[in-house]
C-alpha positions as CSV (number, residue, x, y, z in Angstrom):
1,M,58.5,20.9,-65.9
2,K,58.4,21.9,-69.5
3,H,56.3,24.7,-71.0
4,R,54.7,24.8,-74.4
5,V,56.1,27.6,-76.7
6,T,54.9,28.5,-80.2
7,I,57.4,30.2,-82.5
8,T,57.3,31.4,-86.1
9,L,60.4,30.7,-88.2
10,D,61.6,31.5,-91.7
11,R,61.2,28.7,-94.2
12,A,65.0,28.2,-94.3
13,L,65.2,27.8,-90.5
14,V,62.4,25.3,-90.6
15,K,64.2,23.3,-93.3
16,A,67.4,23.4,-91.2
17,L,65.5,22.4,-88.1
18,D,63.9,19.4,-89.9
19,A,67.3,18.3,-91.2
20,A,68.8,18.3,-87.6
21,P,69.0,15.1,-85.7
22,G,66.1,14.3,-83.3
23,E,62.8,12.6,-83.1
24,N,60.6,15.7,-83.3
25,R,60.9,19.4,-83.7
26,S,60.5,20.0,-80.0
27,Q,63.5,17.8,-79.2
28,K,65.5,19.4,-82.0
29,M,64.8,22.9,-80.8
30,E,65.6,22.0,-77.2
31,R,68.9,20.5,-78.2
32,L,69.8,23.3,-80.6
33,L,69.0,26.0,-77.9
34,A,71.0,24.1,-75.3
35,E,74.0,23.9,-77.6
36,A,73.7,27.6,-78.4
37,L,73.7,28.5,-74.7
38,A,76.6,26.2,-74.0
39,A,78.6,27.7,-76.9
40,R,77.8,31.3,-75.7
41,A,79.0,30.4,-72.2
42,H,82.2,28.8,-73.7
43,R,82.8,32.0,-75.8
44,R,82.4,34.2,-72.8
45,W,84.8,31.9,-70.8
46,V,87.4,32.0,-73.5
47,S,87.1,35.8,-73.8
48,E,87.6,36.2,-70.1
49,L,90.6,34.0,-70.2
50,K,92.1,35.9,-73.1
51,T,91.5,39.2,-71.3
52,F,93.0,38.0,-68.1
53,Y,96.1,36.5,-69.8
54,A,96.5,39.2,-72.5
55,P,99.9,40.9,-72.5
56,G,99.7,44.3,-70.8
57,P,100.8,46.5,-68.0
58,D,99.9,43.8,-65.4
59,A,102.2,41.1,-66.9
60,A,104.3,41.3,-63.7
61,D,101.3,40.3,-61.7
62,R,100.7,37.3,-63.9
63,G,104.4,36.3,-63.4
64,E,103.8,36.5,-59.6
65,D,100.7,34.3,-60.1
66,L,102.8,31.7,-61.9
67,D,105.4,31.8,-59.1
68,W,102.7,31.2,-56.5
69,Q,101.3,28.4,-58.6
70,A,104.7,26.7,-58.8
71,L,105.2,27.1,-55.1
72,A,101.8,25.5,-54.4
73,S,102.6,22.6,-56.7
74,Q,105.8,22.0,-54.9
75,A,104.0,22.0,-51.5
76,F,101.4,19.5,-52.7
77,E,104.2,17.2,-53.9
78,R,105.9,17.0,-50.5
79,D,105.5,13.9,-48.3
80,D,106.4,15.4,-44.9
């Protein structure tokens, strides 16, 4: 279910919105907001990955993770 929303935008934003692809302003806004939310989630995901894999005092733990990953890969490749 969709809800009606009214917004007030600066003239430059309206011009950019009108230049965006889409049949009408509602579709354009919906697509742009969905893209912005997806981009924000992607930035958060990349940030978390960078934090997790950043060099630091727990580099030995990450080495152990890689060892376990290699062992698991070998186990999945076995036929017996």
